[in-house]
C-alpha positions in Angstrom: -19.6 14.9 -5.0 -16.8 12.2 -4.5 -13.9 12.5 -2.2 -10.9 10.7 -2.7 -8.6 9.9 0.7 -5.3 7.9 0.4 -4.7 5.1 3.0 -1.4 4.0 3.7 0.8 2.8 6.6 4.1 0.9 7.2 4.4 -2.5 6.2 2.6 -5.1 8.6 0.8 -2.3 10.5 -2.7 -3.6 9.8 -3.6 -1.2 6.8 -5.6 -3.8 5.0 -7.7 -4.5 8.6 -8.7 -0.4 8.3 -9.4 -0.8 4.6 -11.7 -3.9 5.5 -13.5 -1.5 8.1 -13.8 1.5 5.3 -15.3 -0.7 3.0 -17.6 -2.3 5.4 -18.6 1.8 6.1 -19.4 2.0 2.2 -16.2 3.1 1.2 -15.0 2.1 -2.4 -11.7 0.5 -2.2 -8.8 1.0 -4.9 -6.0 -1.4 -3.8 -2.7 -0.4 -5.4 -1.4 -4.1 -4.5 -4.0 -5.6 -6.6 -2.7 -3.0 -9.7 0.5 -4.0 -9.0 -0.4 -7.5 -9.4 -2.2 -6.7 -12.8 0.4 -5.0 -14.2 2.7 -7.6 -14.0 0.4 -10.1 -15.1 2.0 -13.0 -17.5 2.3 -11.2 -21.1 2.2 -7.9 -19.8 4.8 -5.2 -20.8 5.4 -4.8 -17.8 6.9 -8.2 -16.6 8.6 -8.2 -19.6 10.6 -5.1 -18.7 11.2 -6.9 -15.8 12.7 -10.0 -16.8 15.1 -7.7 -19.4 15.9 -5.9 -16.3 16.7 -8.9 -13.7 17.1 -11.8 -16.0 14.6 -14.5 -16.8 15.3 -15.9 -13.3 12.4 -13.8 -11.8 9.8 -15.6 -13.6 8.6 -19.2 -13.0 8.0 -22.1 -15.2 4.5 -21.0 -16.0 5.5 -17.3 -16.8 4.8 -15.6 -13.8 6.6 -13.5 -11.7 8.5 -15.1 -9.0 7.8 -12.5 -6.1 9.5 -15.0 -3.6 12.6 -14.1 -6.0 12.2 -10.5 -6.5 11.5 -9.7 -3.1 14.9 -11.4 -2.0 16.6 -9.2 -5.0 15.4 -5.8 -4.0 15.4 -6.1 -0.1 18.6 -6.5 -0.1 19.7 -4.0 -2.9 18.1 -0.9 -2.6 19.5 0.0 -6.3 17.5 -3.2 -7.3 14.4 -1.8 -5.6 14.5 1.7 -7.3 15.3 -0.1 -10.9 11.8 -2.3 -10.1 9.9 0.5 -9.0 10.8 2.5 -11.9 9.4 -0.4 -13.9 6.2 -1.3 -12.2 5.4 2.1 -10.6 4.1 4.2 -13.8 1.7 1.5 -14.9 0.0 1.6 -11.2 -0.2 5.0 -10.9 -1.7 5.0 -14.4 -4.0 2.2 -13.2 -5.0 3.7 -9.9 -6.1 7.3 -11.9 -8.3 5.1 -14.1 -9.7 3.3 -11.5 -10.7 6.8 -9.1 -11.9 8.5 -12.3 -14.3 5.5 -12.9 -15.2 5.3 -9.0 -15.9 9.0 -9.1 -17.9 8.8 -12.2 -20.1 5.9 -10.8 -20.7 8.4 -7.8 -19.3 6.7 -4.8 -19.0 9.5 -2.5 -15.9 8.5 -0.5 -13.0 6.5 -2.9 -9.7 5.2 -1.0 -7.2 4.3 -2.6 -5.3 1.8 -0.4 -1.2 2.3 -1.0 1.4 1.2 1.0 4.2 4.1 -0.9 2.1 7.1 -0.7 4.5 9.3 0.9 7.2 7.6 -1.0 6.1 8.2 -4.2 5.1 11.8 -3.0 1.5 11.2 -4.4 -0.9 13.0 -0.9 -1.3 16.0 -3.1 -3.3 14.1 -5.3 -6.1 13.5 -2.3 -8.7 15.1 -0.3 -6.7 13.9 3.0 -4.3 10.9 3.8 -4.9 8.6 6.5 -2.1 6.9 8.0 -2.6 3.4 10.0 0.2 3.3 12.8 2.2 1.0 14.7 5.2 1.3 16.5 8.2 -0.1 14.7 8.6 -3.2 17.4 5.2 -4.2 16.7 5.7 -4.0 12.8 9.0 -6.5 13.2 7.1 -8.7 15.9 3.9 -9.1 13.5 6.0 -9.3 9.9 8.1 -12.3 11.2 4.7 -14.0 12.4 3.0 -13.3 9.2 5.7 -13.8 6.7 7.9 -16.3 8.3 11.1 -13.8 8.1 13.8 -13.9 10.2 15.0 -10.6 12.1 17.1 -9.4 9.8 14.9 -9.8 6.2 11.9 -8.3 8.3 13.8 -5.4 9.4 15.1 -4.4 5.7 11.5 -4.6 4.6 10.4 -2.2 7.0 13.5 -0.2 6.5 13.1 0.3 2.8 9.7 2.5 3.6 10.3 6.1 4.8 10.0 5.8 9.0 6.6 5.5 10.2 7.8 8.4 12.7 7.9 10.6 9.2 4.9 9.6 8.2 3.0 10.6 10.8 4.2 14.3 10.4 2.6 14.1 6.7 -1.0 12.5 7.5 -3.6 14.2 7.7 -5.1 11.6 10.0 -4.1 8.9 12.3 -5.3 5.8 13.0 -3.1 3.4 16.0 -3.4 0.1 15.6 -1.2 -1.2 17.8 -3.7 -3.0 19.9 -6.6 -4.5 19.9 -8.7 -4.7 16.3 -11.8 -3.3 19.1 -9.9 -0.4 19.9 -8.9 0.4 16.0 -12.7 0.0 15.0 -13.8 2.2 17.9 -11.2 4.6 16.8 -12.3 4.1 13.1 -15.6 4.8 13.9 -15.1 8.0 15.8 -13.0 9.5 12.4 -15.6 8.3 10.1 -18.2 10.5 12.2 -16.3 13.0 12.7 -14.5 13.6 9.2 -14.8 10.7 6.5 -18.6 10.5 6.4 -18.6 13.8 5.6 -15.5 15.4 4.1 -15.5 18.8 2.6 
């Protein structure tokens, strides 16, 4: 029987690293970011809705979504972010449920839905448990600036667009601290896998 868990974490917490570790152990991953890219593919109804809501300048010359421009819009304007989410999230939710159900039918023992906004979208009740990848806000800030080349104000805006990591700690079923070395994260995940994830009941 398949079990499905939600994997989440704050921006730049290292969620993708933990997702790769789970995949290496045999978990089947469903990636919300990949589904979001599918949802806004050129020619899609969702992309057309975004262009209608925000203007043609959100499209590149080739007709795809100009992600940098949209990010600049939504991370400085909470209302714009909510409008974008209202367009994109329903389609991502639909796709995720389709992929998870397909994985169940295919007999995968553990399905992991890798989703940044798990608690923000209040979907935690759909899963057999939730795994939070944790890093302190100052670690998130440093990583995000190094990774994306953002200045401090822009990086903080992206972090603050999500539920504070301290609140997510209280909401998660399990927590992996990814604020240190990758080796330590791997050891902690190995222990969690053996004690909980490999035999969810």
